[in-house]
N, C-alpha and C positions, 0 to 999 in steps of 0.2 A: 458928768449925770450916768447915772447906774445903767440905764434905759436905751439911750444913746451905745455905751459902751458893749453892753448886752449884743445889740442888733449887728453891730461891724464888728464883734466875734463869730456870730453865725456863719455858716459858711454858705454858698451858692445854692446846695441842695435843699441845703435847711430854710432859709428865705422863701424856694421854690413850693417845698411842702408847705410852709406856714399860710402863706397865700392858700392853695387849695385847699388845705382843713379849714380855714378861714370863711371861703367862699359855698361850704360846702349846703344844700340847702336856700340858699340867697340869691334872689335874682341880682341883686348888685353889691357890690362891697360896702360891707357893714364900715364905720366910722371909724374904728379903730385899723382898718386898714390900709388909710388913708392916710391914716398919724404915722403907723407903720413906713408908708413910702414915703411920706418927707422926711423923717429921719432917716432913712438909710440914706435920702442921698444927701448928705448931709456931714463932709467933712468933721468938722469941728462942731460940737452940738449951739445950737443956737435957738435959746429959747425964747426970744421976740418970735421969730418965723413960726414959732408955733403958738405964739398967742395970738399972732395976728389971723391965726387960719382957725381962730374962736378954740381951739383945744386946749382944756382943763386939764386937773390935777387927775381928776377921776376916769377921765381919757386916756392917758397915761398907764396910772394902775389896770385899767383893764385892758390895755394891750399890755403889759409883763405878765396878767395872766394867763392871757390867751397862748401868749408867746407860749410859757411854759406849760400849756396844756398842750400843745402840737407837739411842741418838744418832747413829751412824756407819751405822748400816743405814736410819735415817730418811733421812737425804743421799744416798744411792749414786742415782746418773742424775738427780741435780738440779740439778747445779753441774761445771761444766769439772774443777775439781779430785778432785774423787771420783770422776768417769768416770776420768779419769788413774791414779787411784789401782788403780781397780780391774782398769784393766788390766794394769799394772805388774803387781798381782799374777797376772791370767792367765800374762802371760810367766813366770815362774817355776813355775808347774805346766806348762806346753805345756812346756819346755824339760828338764822334769824327766822328761815321757813319751815327749821326743823329734820330739814331734809337727813337726818344721820349718816344712812348709806351712802350717799354721794359725798357729805363732809368728808368718810373715813376714807373713800379714795381717795379726794385731793390732798388728805394731811400725806397719807402714805408716796403719794408722788411727788411731794412739795421735798417731804423727810428726804426721798431717795435724791432727789435732786441737787438739794442743800447738803448732804452729808457728802455726794461724788465730786461738790465744788469747794467744799470747806467753809461754807457761807453759816459759821457758825453762831452769829449774834442773832442769822434771822431762823437757825435750827433750834435755838432757844425759843423763839415764839412758837415755833411749828410744833416741838414738845410741851406748849402750855396749854395748844389746842387738842392737843391728844387728852394730856391730862384733863384736859375739860369736856373733853368726848367721852373718857371712860365712865365720868361719873352719870352719864347719861345712856349710858349701853351695855357698859359691862355686869353680867350677870353671876357666874363664879370667878373665884380667883381673887377678887376686888382688890386684897390686901396684898398679897403677893407679885400683881400686874405692876401696881401702882407701884412699891418700892421697887421692882426694876427699873421702871419710870424714873423714880428721882434718880437713881445713881446714875445712870446713862446723861441726864441732865447734870449730873454734878462734873462726870467725865466731859463733855460737850464745857461746861462754863472751865472746867481746866485749860481744854485746849485756846480756847478764845484768850484766856488772860496771857498765858505763856506766849501767842502769837501776836497779843498786843506791847509786851513786855520786849518783845524781839524787834517789832516795830519802832516803838518809844527806840531804843538804843539806837537803831541805823539812823533814825529823825536825828537824836540828839550829833549823833558823830555828822552827820551831812551839813546839821546848823554850823555845827564847829571850822567845818573846811570852807563854808560860806566865806568867813571871813578870817580866815586864813587854810588857805588850800593845799600849802607844803609843810604844815605846823614850824615855821620858823620861829615863830614868837616861843618866849619859853612857856608865857602862861596856857599856852594853846599845846603844846606838850605834855603840861601838867593835866590838863583837862581830858586829853588823846588817853593819858595813861589811866584814867582812873575809870575812865570807860571800856578801857580794853580788860582792865582787871575784874568786871564786872562775871557774877557767877554763870550768867547764862553764856558766858564762853570758854567756860571750862573745858579740859579734855571729857570730862563725863558727864558734860552740859546736855542733854536732848529735849529738843526741839520737838513739840507735838504736832508738826502739822508744814507742809509743805513749802508754806508763806514762812511761817517762821523760820526753816529751814533756810531759806534763799537770805534772809537778814544776816543770820549767822553767818554762810559765807561769803555774803557781800563783806562785813565788818572784817572777819578773818584774812580775807584776799586784801583787803587793803593795811589793813596790821601787818602782813607780810610783805608789802609792797613800802613800807615805809623801813622796815628792814632790809631793803634789798633782798629778800627770799624769795629771787622771782622763781623759784621753781614751787614753791608752796604757791606762790599768786596766782600760773599756771593751774596745777590742780585744783583749786577753790573755782578760780573761773568753769572751770573743765565742770566740777560739781554744778554749778550754775545751770550749764547749758544740757546736764543732762537732768534735769529735777523737772526743767521746761518742757524739753522730749518723750521723757515718760508721764510729766499731767500735764495734757493741751490744755485742763478748764484754767491757767495759768493764764492763756492767753486772753481768757475772758476781761481780764481786769487791766484795763487801756496804759495803766503806768509802769504795768510788767510788764508788756510785750514792746513798750520804747526801750525798758531796763536789758530785757533779751536782745534786742538789736544790738545796743555797746557793747556789752558783754560779748557777743560771738564778734565781734570785731576787736575787743581787747585782745580779747583768745586770740585770734588771729595775727595781731600786731605782735601779741608775748611772742609765738610758738617758732615766727619769722625770727624774730632775738635770740633766742635759745636754740635755734637750727633746729627745732622739732617739723616733725613733716606735717605739709598745710596739702590736702587736697586741691590741685588747682580749680579741678572743673568745678569746685562748690564755692571758689575765694570771694568771690561777686557778688553770689546771689545766695539769697535766701531760698531754698524751695519748698515749698509746700507750708509754709508758715500758719497755721489757724486762724482762723478768723480777722484775717487781713485784708486792711480797710484800704483806700487810696491814703489815707496819714500815712499808715503801716507802711507800705511801699516807698510811699515821699521819702521817709526816714530810711529804707534803706538804701537807697537811692544815695542820699545826703552822704550816711554814712560809706555807704561802700566810695564815693567818690573823698571823700575825705582819709578814708586808709591809703587811694590813692596818693593823696601829698606825702604821708607820712612816710611811705613804702618810695616815692620819688617813681612811680612806673605811670610813667607818659602816654605808655599805649593805651593800657585799660583805662584812666583815665578821660582820654580825648574820646574813646566810647560810649562809656558813659554820660557825657558831655552832650555828644550825637544822639543819646537818647531820650536825654533830658529837653532836647532841643526839638523833639518829635514827639516828647509828652506837653509840652510845655503849656499849650492851649489848655489840656484836658486836665491838667494843675492847677493853670487859672479859675478852673472852673470850682476846684472844690476843694481847696486851699487858699488858706489867706496868705493876702499877699506880703503882710510883715515876716509870713515862714519863708516866702519865696522869698525874699530879699536873703532871707541866710544863705540858699541854696545859692544864689549870684553872687553872692560872697565868698562864697568859699569856687565856685567857678574860677573868680575874678584872681584869688591865693593861687589856684592851679596854675594859672596862665601867669601871674608875675614871678612864681617857681622858677619854671622856664622861659622865665625873660619873655614873653611874647605879647607885648605891651600893649598893640593895638587890639587883639585878642581882650584882655586885659580890660582893657578900656570899655571894650560892647559890656560888657558883666559889672562893669564898674555902675554904667548909667543905667543901668536896669534896679540898680540899690539905691540913687540918689533920685530915682525918679517916685520912688513910692512917697503916698502921700501921706499917712498918717503914719510920723518915723517916731512921733513920742512912745509905743509900742514896744519897739527894739533902738532904746538910743545907743547901746552899745555899737550895734554893727551902722549906724548910723553917722556915728564917730569916729569908729574906724576909718569907713569907706573913704572921710573926708580926707582925711592924714594918706589914705593909700594913696587919694586922687593927686598931691604931690609927689610921690615917691614914681610912679606914672608919667604926670607931667614932663619931671627931669629928665624920664628916660625917653621921652616922644620927641615936647617939644620944648627944653631947658630957657628958650627967650620967656615965652610965657609963666614962669615960676613965679615971678611978683603978684602976678595979676592972681592968679591960682590960691596963693598965700593971702592977699587981701580977702581973696572972697572963703577961703578956710576962715578966718581969723573972726569975720563977721557974722557966721553960720554961730561958731562954738558962741559967741558975746550974744549971739539972739537968742539960743536956748541953752543960755544960764551953765555954760558948760566949759567954760575957759578958765582952764583949774592948769594944775602946776605940770602935765604930761602934756598938753595940746600947747604951754606957752613955749615948753621945751621943744618937741620938734618943726614948731612955726620957727622958733628962734633958728633952729638947723636949714632949715631950709631957705631962711632970709640971709644967713650967713653965706649959703651953699649958694646961693643967686649974686653975692655980692664977691667970691674969692676966685681966683684968678688960676692959680699954679695947682698942682694935684699935691704939694705936701702941704697947704693949705685946708685943703679939701679931706686931707687924711683928719685935720688936725678935728675938724668939726666932726666927722664919722666917728671917731674914737669919743669923743666926746659924749654921742650921744649912746654907745657903748654902756660908756663907764656911767651913764645916768639910772639905763634902766637895771646895770650890772647890782646897783646901789639900792635902788628900790629892791630891790628881788633878796638881797644881805637883810632888808628890813624886814621883812616878812610882806612886805605888800604883795595884795593881788594886781598880779598884769593887769590891766586893760585888755579886750579886744586886740589883736594885730601891733602889739608894744614888742613881741619877741620874735615876729616879722619883718617889725622894722630893724630889729639887733641884728635879725639875720643878712637883711639886705644890706648894712651898714659893716657888716663883716666880708661880705663875699667882693662890696667897692674897694675896700681897703687891699685884701688878700689877691682882687685882680683874678676872681673869679669868679664860676657861678654859684648863683643862691646851691644848687642842687648838691656840687660839693661841699660848702660848708654844712648842710645837713648831716650828706656822710660823714664828714669830721665829727660834726657833735653824737650821731648812733652811735661812733665808738667809745665814745666819753661816758655817754649817759645811755641807756637804755629804754625805747619808745614805748611809753605806757598807753599813752591815749590814743586814741583815732577820733 
């Protein structure tokens, strides 16, 4: 049910604000607040429980409207977009009251804000209001001023169109990569070649906005990465970071801030691979990030830890985990538990990397304790597979019991597919195996299975490559860290 999903997606701060907002001027909580409390407590949506309390469809509709009203009010003056929407509302009021001087003042304020932050779609609306106001107030040089404004609108429209063209091209590339992340399939490569040959990416192409330039650099970076031209990749990563650092308004766009954090660590990983200088003081923290939120800080924390996994930096990784333990209560108040499950899973992988299996089990328990498993099935499925590895290392005599538990979980969640079948088969065989030679054959079968899927162009599900590394370490009788170091020599680390 959409209302249930929306409520479950709200942060604790948003829920608290809604309750306060709903009870302003009220002696007792409105009926829709009681409905909110009922749905908020439901792990899965229960229509019968709602009907039993005599709530109907109109009550649910009213609650949804009030939730959106509260969220809108909560965001006022906090973002450029919210500020511009508010100013546009002011225009209508002032126009209705015929307060031309005040209207002119707010138009100029909104116009400057939209120009500085490249909100071209809103700027066009503002220019329409400015044009309308001219008919009411201009006394001289009317024709000249209107023509100037018309040309200004044309220039803004060209910027908006150009920005959308680059955005669409970037989205088409991302959509292609979702189906074939490494472009292994011939049809994927063909589609990619058509995208990369777009006139928008020619050397003489000129993106007309900072956002268009970001998309341009993103696509060019991926193109050079596909060609293994890593110096060029690094060049475009650094251009992206420079764009952000010189244009702070980009951080106002939520998905762009997350993109910046990722590129920041991609650039660090690639610099390390290419033996470029890295400032150790700045390596694991991004200082003075504009408009940073708790979610942004959480993402930085997560990406920092993932970077430590890729670089096998145990010392700094342990520092980050200690910080996470100190901030965990704060995170749980503001971050959705499904997001926290990603962090817990990453910590678990870190400890598995360094073969600290007891610590890995502790953080794995945090993942499997999540009730709303459908939000991040990939995490929950991978966790069940890793549970078997940890069990094999800590309590191998319990392996059969855990294998049965994992099987029941996959069947119950309708996810008993080829990968899960193959992994469970591996652990059933390991439980029965007696000699090391028998086990080596089993591990090698798993390695070959994953390689075969990779060659077919299949997108490997979460955790599968890590399982392959574990199998290789068992065959070679070396640590997983040593396996990763060997892999790093063969293929550059591109993602963190």
